C-alpha positions in Angstrom: 34.6 -19.8 69.7 31.6 -21.1 72.3 27.9 -18.8 71.2 25.9 -18.0 74.0 22.0 -18.3 74.3 20.3 -15.2 72.8 18.7 -14.7 76.5 21.9 -14.2 78.0 23.1 -11.6 75.1 19.7 -10.1 75.5 20.2 -9.1 79.0 23.1 -8.0 79.4 23.1 -5.7 76.5 19.6 -4.5 77.3 21.0 -3.0 80.7 24.0 -1.2 79.1 22.1 0.0 76.1 19.4 1.5 77.9 21.3 3.0 80.8 23.6 4.7 78.5 21.2 6.0 75.8 18.8 7.5 78.9 21.8 9.5 80.4 22.8 10.4 77.3 19.5 11.5 75.5 18.4 13.5 79.0 21.6 15.6 78.9 21.0 16.3 75.3 17.3 17.2 75.4 18.0 19.4 78.5 20.6 21.3 76.7 19.0 21.7 73.6 15.7 22.9 75.5 17.7 25.6 77.5 19.2 27.0 73.9 16.3 26.7 71.9 14.5 28.5 74.7 16.7 31.1 75.5 16.9 31.9 71.4 12.9 31.9 71.1 12.8 34.6 74.2 15.3 36.5 72.6 13.2 36.6 69.1 9.9 37.0 71.2 11.6 40.2 72.8 13.1 41.9 70.0 9.6 41.2 67.7 7.8 42.5 70.6 9.9 45.6 70.4 9.5 46.0 66.4 5.9 45.1 66.8 5.0 47.6 69.2 6.7 50.1 67.2 4.8 49.1 64.3 1.8 49.3 66.2 2.2 52.9 67.4 3.2 54.1 63.6 0.1 52.2 62.0 -2.2 53.4 65.0 -0.5 57.5 64.4 -1.3 56.8 60.5 -4.9 55.4 61.1 -5.5 58.6 63.6 -4.2 60.7 61.3 -6.1 59.9 58.2 -9.3 59.4 60.2 -9.1 62.9 61.3 -8.5 64.5 57.6 -11.3 62.4 56.3 -13.8 63.3 58.8 -12.7 67.2 58.1 -12.7 66.7 54.4 -16.2 65.0 54.6 -17.5 67.6 56.5 -16.1 70.3 53.7 -17.5 68.1 50.9 -20.8 68.1 52.4 -21.2 71.5 53.2 -19.1 73.5 50.7 -20.1 71.8 47.5 -22.5 74.3 46.3 -20.0 77.3 47.7 -16.8 76.9 45.8 -16.0 80.3 45.4 -16.2 80.4 49.2 -13.1 78.2 49.5 -11.4 80.6 47.1 -11.8 83.8 49.3 -9.1 85.3 51.6 -11.5 84.6 54.8 -11.7 80.7 54.5 -8.0 81.0 54.1 -7.6 83.0 57.4 -9.7 80.5 58.9 -7.7 77.9 58.2 -4.6 79.7 59.5 -6.6 79.9 62.8 -7.1 76.7 62.9 -3.8 75.6 62.4 -2.0 78.0 65.1 -5.2 77.4 67.9 -5.5 73.6 68.0 -1.9 73.0 66.5 -3.5 69.5 65.0 -1.7 70.2 61.8 1.5 72.2 60.2 -0.7 73.3 57.1 -3.5 72.8 55.5 -4.4 73.2 51.9 -7.4 72.9 49.2 -6.4 71.8 45.8 -8.7 72.1 42.8 -9.2 69.5 39.7 -6.3 71.3 37.6 -3.7 70.7 41.0 -3.7 74.5 41.9 -3.7 75.1 45.4 -6.8 77.7 45.7 -7.0 77.9 49.5 -4.1 77.4 52.6 -3.4 78.0 56.2 0.0 79.2 54.6 -0.7 82.0 52.3 2.2 81.6 50.3 1.1 78.1 48.9 -2.0 79.9 47.7 -2.0 79.8 43.7 1.0 77.2 43.7 0.7 74.4 41.1 1.7 71.0 42.2 2.1 69.8 38.4 5.3 71.6 38.9 6.2 69.5 42.0 7.7 66.1 41.0 7.1 64.3 44.7 2.8 65.4 44.1 2.6 62.7 41.5 0.9 60.6 43.5 -1.2 63.3 45.5 -2.8 64.5 41.9 -4.5 60.9 41.4 -6.8 62.0 44.3 -8.1 64.7 41.5 -9.8 61.8 39.5 -11.1 60.0 42.8 -9.2 56.8 42.5 -7.5 56.5 45.8 -9.4 57.4 49.0 -6.4 58.9 50.6 -2.4 59.7 49.7 0.1 59.8 52.6 3.9 60.5 52.0 6.5 63.1 52.6 7.5 66.0 50.2 8.6 69.6 49.5 5.9 72.0 47.9 8.8 74.2 46.9 12.3 73.8 46.3 13.0 76.2 48.9 11.7 74.4 51.5 14.9 73.3 53.9 12.9 69.7 54.4 10.1 67.7 53.5 6.9 67.6 55.6 4.4 64.4 56.1 1.5 65.1 53.5 -1.7 63.4 53.7 -4.4 64.0 50.9 -8.3 63.4 50.8 -10.5 63.6 48.2 -13.5 65.8 48.4 -15.8 64.2 45.5 -18.6 66.5 45.7 -16.5 69.6 45.5 -14.2 67.8 42.9 -11.1 68.7 44.7 -8.9 67.4 47.8 -7.7 68.4 51.3 -3.6 68.2 51.7 -2.6 68.3 55.2 1.1 68.6 56.5 2.8 68.0 59.8 6.3 69.1 60.0 8.8 67.1 61.9 8.2 68.8 64.9 4.7 68.1 65.1 5.1 64.6 63.7 7.6 64.3 66.8 5.1 65.4 69.4 2.5 63.2 67.7 4.6 60.1 68.0 5.5 60.6 71.5 1.6 60.9 72.4 0.8 58.3 70.6 3.9 56.2 72.5 2.7 57.5 75.8 -1.0 56.6 75.1 -0.2 53.2 73.4 2.0 51.9 76.2 -0.6 51.9 78.8 -2.8 49.4 76.6 0.0 46.9 75.2 2.0 44.4 77.2 4.6 41.7 76.4 3.1 38.2 77.3 1.3 38.9 80.9 3.4 41.1 82.9 6.0 42.5 80.5 5.9 46.1 79.7 7.6 48.8 77.6 9.3 52.3 78.4 9.8 55.3 76.3 12.7 57.5 77.4 13.9 61.1 76.5 17.6 61.4 75.1 18.4 62.8 78.4 17.2 59.3 80.2 14.0 60.4 81.5 11.0 58.2 81.3 8.3 60.2 79.1 6.2 57.2 78.9 5.4 53.8 81.4 2.2 51.7 82.2 0.0 53.6 84.2 2.1 56.5 84.1 3.8 55.0 87.4 7.6 56.0 86.5 7.0 59.2 84.0 9.3 62.1 85.1 11.7 59.8 86.4 15.6 59.0 85.5 15.8 55.6 84.2 16.4 52.6 86.6 17.4 50.4 83.9 21.2 49.3 84.9 22.3 49.5 81.0 22.9 52.5 79.6 20.1 52.7 76.7 21.6 54.3 74.1 24.3 51.3 73.8 21.9 48.8 74.6 19.9 50.1 71.3 23.2 50.4 69.1 23.8 46.9 69.9 20.8 45.1 69.1 20.7 42.6 72.2 18.9 41.6 74.7 20.2 41.7 78.1 19.1 40.2 81.2 19.4 42.3 84.5 17.1 43.8 87.5 14.6 46.1 86.3 12.8 47.8 89.5 13.6 44.6 91.5 12.3 42.0 89.3 15.0 39.9 86.8 14.1 40.6 83.4 14.8 40.5 79.8 15.6 44.1 78.0 16.0 45.4 74.6 16.2 48.7 73.3 15.0 50.6 69.7 16.3 54.5 69.2 13.2 56.6 67.8 14.4 59.6 66.9 15.8 61.4 70.2 13.7 59.0 72.1 14.1 55.3 73.1 11.8 52.8 73.5 12.6 50.0 75.8 10.9 46.3 76.4 11.3 44.8 79.6 10.0 41.0 79.8 10.4 39.2 83.3 12.8 36.2 83.3 10.3 34.2 85.1 7.8 34.5 83.3 9.6 34.1 79.7 11.3 30.8 80.8 7.8 29.4 82.5 6.9 27.5 79.4 10.0 26.2 78.6 10.5 24.8 82.3 7.5 23.2 82.3 8.7 21.4 79.0 11.8 20.3 80.2 9.7 18.9 83.2 7.6 17.1 81.2 10.1 15.9 78.8 12.2 14.3 81.7 9.0 12.7 82.9 8.2 11.2 79.5 11.9 10.1 79.3 11.6 8.4 82.6 8.4 6.2 81.9 9.5 5.4 78.3 12.5 3.8 78.9 11.3 2.2 82.1 8.3 0.5 79.8 11.1 -0.3 77.0 13.7 -1.9 79.4 10.7 -4.2 80.6 10.0 -5.1 77.2 13.4 -5.4 75.6 14.3 -8.0 78.5 11.2 -10.1 77.0 12.3 -9.6 73.3 15.1 -9.8 71.0 17.9 -6.6 70.6 19.7 -5.2 68.2 21.6 -8.5 67.3 18.3 -10.3 66.8 16.6 -7.3 65.1 19.6 -7.7 62.5 19.6 -11.4 62.3 15.7 -11.0 61.3 16.5 -8.4 58.9 19.5 -10.3 57.3 17.0 -13.6 56.7 14.0 -11.6 55.7 15.7 -10.2 53.0 16.8 -13.4 51.9 13.3 -14.5 51.9 12.2 -11.6 50.0 15.1 -12.2 47.1 13.6 -16.2 47.7 10.0 -15.0 47.0 11.0 -13.1 44.0 12.3 -15.8 42.4 15.7 -16.1 43.1 16.1 -19.6 44.6 20.0 -19.4 44.2 19.6 -17.0 47.7 21.6 -18.7 50.4 20.5 -17.6 54.4 23.6 -17.1 56.1 23.4 -15.3 59.4 24.9 -17.5 61.9 25.9 -15.3 65.5 23.8 -17.6 67.5 22.6 -21.0 67.9 18.9 -19.9 67.0 20.1 -18.4 63.9 22.3 -21.2 63.1 19.1 -23.4 63.0 16.9 -20.8 61.2 19.3 -20.5 58.5 20.1 -24.2 57.5 16.1 -24.7 57.6 15.3 -22.0 55.4 18.2 -23.6 53.0 16.9 -26.8 53.2 13.3 -25.4 52.3 14.7 -23.9 49.3 16.5 -26.9 47.8 13.2 -28.8 48.4 11.2 -26.2 46.6 13.6 -26.5 43.7 13.2 -29.9 43.4 9.6 -29.9 43.4 9.4 -27.1 40.9 11.8 -28.8 38.9 9.3 -32.0 38.8 6.4 -29.7 38.0 8.0 -28.0 35.1 8.8 -31.1 33.6 5.0 -32.4 33.8 3.8 -29.0 32.5 6.4 -29.2 29.7 4.8 -32.6 29.1 1.2 -31.2 29.0 1.7 -28.4 26.8 3.4 -30.5 24.5 0.5 -33.0 24.6 -1.6 -29.9 24.1 0.1 -28.6 21.0 -0.2 -32.2 19.5 -4.0 -32.2 20.3 -4.0 -28.3 18.7 -2.3 -29.5 15.5 -4.6 -32.3 14.8 -7.4 -30.4 14.9 -6.1 -28.6 12.0 -5.8 -29.7 8.3 -2.5 -30.8 7.8 -2.7 -33.4 5.0 -1.5 -32.1 1.5 -2.6 -31.7 -1.2 -6.2 -31.8 0.7 -8.2 -32.8 -1.9 -6.1 -34.9 -4.9 -8.7 -35.5 -6.8 -9.8 -32.2 -7.4 -7.5 -30.3 -9.8 -9.3 -26.9 -10.2 -6.9 -25.5 -7.4 -3.8 -26.2 -5.6 -4.0 -25.4 -1.6 -1.3 -25.4 1.5 -1.9 -24.2 4.9 0.9 -24.2 7.7 0.9 -22.5 11.4 3.8 -22.3 14.1 2.6 -21.4 17.4 4.9 -18.4 19.7 4.6 -20.8 22.6 3.9 -24.4 22.7 -0.1 -23.8 21.6 -1.5 -20.5 20.3 -4.2 -18.6 19.1 -4.0 -18.8 15.1 -6.0 -21.3 13.2 -6.6 -22.1 9.7 -9.1 -23.9 7.8 -10.6 -25.2 4.3 -13.7 -27.6 3.6 -15.8 -28.2 0.6 -19.3 -26.9 1.5 -20.7 -28.6 -1.7 -18.8 -29.9 -4.8 -18.7 -26.4 -6.0 -18.1 -24.4 -3.4 -14.6 -24.4 -1.1 -14.5 -22.5 2.3 -11.4 -20.5 3.3 -10.4 -19.5 6.8 -8.0 -17.6 8.4 -8.2 -16.4 12.0 -6.0 -15.0 14.8 -7.6 -15.0 18.5 -6.4 -12.2 21.0 -3.9 -14.0 23.3 -1.6 -16.4 23.5 -1.0 -19.8 25.4 -3.5 -22.0 26.4 -6.6 -20.1 27.1 -6.3 -18.6 23.4 -5.9 -22.0 21.6 -8.9 -23.1 23.7 -11.1 -20.0 22.2 -9.6 -20.9 18.8 -10.8 -24.7 18.8 -14.6 -23.3 20.0 -14.3 -20.6 17.1 -13.4 -23.4 14.8 -15.4 -25.8 15.1 -18.3 -23.3 15.8 -17.5 -21.6 12.2 -17.2 -24.7 10.4 -20.9 -25.6 11.2 -22.3 -22.4 10.3 -20.6 -22.0 7.1 -22.0 -25.3 5.8 -25.4 -24.0 7.0 -25.0 -21.0 4.9 -22.8 -21.8 2.0 -22.0 -18.4 0.1 -23.8 -16.0 2.6 -20.4 -15.3 4.3 -21.9 -12.3 6.3 -24.7 -14.1 7.6 -22.4 -16.8 8.6 -19.9 -14.3 10.6 -22.9 -12.6 12.6 -23.9 -15.8 13.8 -20.7 -16.9 14.5 -20.2 -13.3 16.4 -23.4 -13.9 18.3 -22.2 -17.3 19.7 -18.8 -16.0 20.6 -20.2 -13.0 22.6 -22.6 -15.3 24.5 -20.1 -16.4 26.9 -17.0 -14.7 26.7 -16.1 -13.9 30.4 -12.3 -13.7 29.1 -13.0 -10.8 27.1 -11.0 -12.5 23.9 -11.9 -11.3 20.5 -11.4 -13.2 17.0 -9.7 -11.2 13.7 -11.2 -13.8 11.0 -10.9 -13.8 7.1 -13.5 -16.1 5.9 -14.0 -16.6 1.9 -16.5 -19.2 0.0 -14.9 -19.9 -3.7 -17.0 -20.8 -6.2 -14.9 -23.3 -7.8 -16.8 -23.3 -11.3 -16.3 -19.7 -11.7 -13.7 -18.7 -9.6 -15.7 -16.0 -8.1 -14.9 -15.5 -4.1 -17.5 -14.1 -1.7 -15.7 -13.1 1.7 -15.8 -11.2 5.2 -12.7 -9.7 6.7 -13.6 -9.4 10.4 -10.5 -7.0 11.6 -8.2 -9.3 9.9 -4.6 -8.8 7.5 -5.5 -7.6 3.9 -4.9 -10.4 1.7 -2.1 -10.7 -0.9 -2.9 -11.5 -4.5 -1.1 -12.4 -7.7 -3.3 -11.5 -10.7 -3.0 -12.6 -14.4 0.5 -13.7 -13.5 1.6 -10.1 -11.8 3.4 -9.8 -8.8 1.9 -10.3 -5.4 0.1 -7.3 -3.8 -1.7 -6.6 -0.7 -5.2 -5.9 -2.2 -7.1 -3.9 0.7 -10.7 -5.3 1.0 -14.2 -4.6 2.6 -13.3 -4.6 6.6 -15.4 -5.1 9.3 -15.1 -4.9 13.2 -13.5 -8.0 14.9 -15.5 -11.1 15.9 -16.9 -11.3 19.4 -15.8 -7.6 20.3 -19.6 -6.6 20.3 -22.7 -8.6 20.2 -24.7 -7.0 17.6 -21.9 -6.0 15.4 -22.6 -5.5 11.6 -20.6 -7.3 9.3 -20.2 -6.6 5.9 -19.2 -9.3 2.8 -17.0 -8.3 -0.7 -16.3 -10.4 -3.3 -13.7 -10.6 -6.1 -12.5 -12.6 -8.9 -10.1 -15.5 -9.7 -8.8 -16.3 -13.1 -6.6 -19.3 -13.7 -3.4 -18.9 -12.5 -4.5 -16.5 -9.6 -2.6 -16.9 -6.1 -4.3 -16.0 -3.1 -2.4 -15.6 0.0 -3.7 -15.3 3.5 -1.7 -14.7 6.7 -1.6 -13.3 10.1 -0.1 -10.5 11.7 2.8 -13.0 13.2 4.3 -12.8 9.9 4.7 -9.1 8.8 4.9 -8.0 12.5 8.1 -10.2 13.3 11.0 -8.7 14.7 14.8 -8.9 14.5 17.1 -8.7 17.1 17.4 -4.8 16.3 13.6 -4.2 16.6 13.1 -3.9 13.3 9.8 -5.4 11.7 9.5 -8.0 8.8 6.8 -5.9 7.3 4.4 -6.2 4.6 7.2 -5.4 2.2 9.3 -8.2 3.5 6.8 -10.4 2.9 5.9 -9.8 -0.6 9.6 -9.6 -1.7 9.3 -13.5 -0.7 6.2 -13.8 -2.8 7.9 -12.6 -5.4 11.0 -14.5 -5.7 9.2 -17.4 -7.7 5.4 -17.0 -8.4 5.1 -20.1 -10.7 6.8 -22.4 -8.0 4.1 -25.1 -5.9 1.9 -23.4 -3.5 4.0 -25.4 -0.3 7.2 -23.6 -2.4 5.6 -20.4 -2.5 4.9 -20.7 1.3 8.5 -21.8 2.3 9.8 -18.8 0.6 8.2 -16.2 2.9 9.2 -18.7 6.1 12.6 -18.8 4.8 13.2 -15.5 4.5 11.5 -14.7 7.6 14.1 -17.0 9.3 16.7 -15.1 7.8 15.2 -11.6 9.7 14.4 -12.6 12.9 17.7 -15.0 13.6 17.6 -16.0 17.1 15.1 -13.2 18.2 12.4 -15.1 20.2 9.2 -15.6 18.1 6.8 -12.1 18.4 3.3 -14.4 17.8 2.1 -17.1 16.2 2.6 -17.4 12.2 -0.1 -18.6 10.3 -0.3 -18.8 6.4 -2.7 -20.1 3.9 -1.9 -20.3 0.0 -4.4 -21.0 -2.6 -3.7 -21.3 -6.3 -6.8 -21.4 -8.5 -6.4 -23.3 -11.9 -10.3 -23.1 -13.0 -12.3 -26.0 -14.3 -10.6 -27.7 -17.1 -12.3 -28.4 -20.8 
């Protein structure tokens, strides 16, 4: 199949894609905007109706409670020292007159601290104990002065036909509370009055409004009382509209409007919202959306003509994914996206580059292996490696061995005579592995030898000076765990410092090897002004000292288990009478059996000393 150039593919497919996408997106946006807008308008009208009703109820409750509070405060301030007058027939007759003359309440009662009505506009209530009324529980809390008012419905007597709406307000100074009530007829009158008054003050949006109709369809409340007393001019049956819960659209007083209705007892509350106002913001939104789409798609079309289309993007993603896998180390990855002449050439170029990179890496690895092997040789050369090290000395036997976990490591050992009667023994472990640890190890070993030659058996002072030297220029933050001991050959006395190293193993008096917990100090080069404590012990002829690094006891087998000190001691006690190199070999053979083919955990270094004493 003959392949085309990328520019021709881009131009032809760009035209089709942009035009088709523009048409579809425009249609979908207009339809979605219409349906979303219509649903939001319906929700808004319903919410407005419910919110208006709640507002009226809250306002009526507020006015109701405020009036009773004002009345209660007036009585509380004037009658606090005249409670007997409140209990008099004259005061109750005055309450009766207030109720019948002003029709503000259906009933007014005064209740003492014990919950007994002491004065009432209804003489039948005087002496009534509210404690016998289960519904009065909340109102009786007013005697303790807890709430500032209580509002609720209840029947004072079981003989009452229906509950009344009661409001209780405390009179703290008098120690009583006033309990006012409205029956259903008076509550309805007050509710209707509140509806009519509130309708004048609240709109829906800018020009929307509310109407209140009675059961005969007569308007009893409208904005500015314009339509009060008229029959409803609505094109729907208000009762059916309220029962359906729908929002309908039609002409209301010559204006196309949305309308919803709600029943409130024998009244109906109607919300009217003009259609043009309702759709005003949504029409602006649709026009702005269309204009934005036109501008955006025109700009996109001009840009896409000069850039890559979807096919190019897929190619870029494919080749980019291959490059990511290559940079993560997978040099066997092949770039193979070939849908155009350009991508053929690009894929071939990537693959040729990776092949060349693999070749260069192989050459570099060979050079690095050779250099690491040379580094390992140099490292081994700076450690004592000829045994026996002092053939002319019969007072002791000595053997040491190290296997680095990598080509070079951070473990080291050393031994040397500071004078004919003193033998220095060193076992160290530098934090980390590889070339940095090996370089730090060489520096620590060389400095330690010179320092010990100067201080002899004063091992604490020697380690302190070494710590100060290594801490001075330690930008890498490395440190050394160190065991330094100086054996007095003629007596078997050993002075030592254990700076964070493993406890030594000792076989004393021909007995089994045991790990002896010695005097411990902080590791070298961790803190410049660290204090190091020295310890000592005595060796008798035949006693054996075994020093080691954590690479021995913390080695893991393929199952993840550790060799531990117990495994080391078992190998040491296999043949305590063997030569020092055989004792060390027993440990390494048992360790090799344990770890099998698991990779080495850490450098493994050991030193074995058998003290024989001075021969007669």
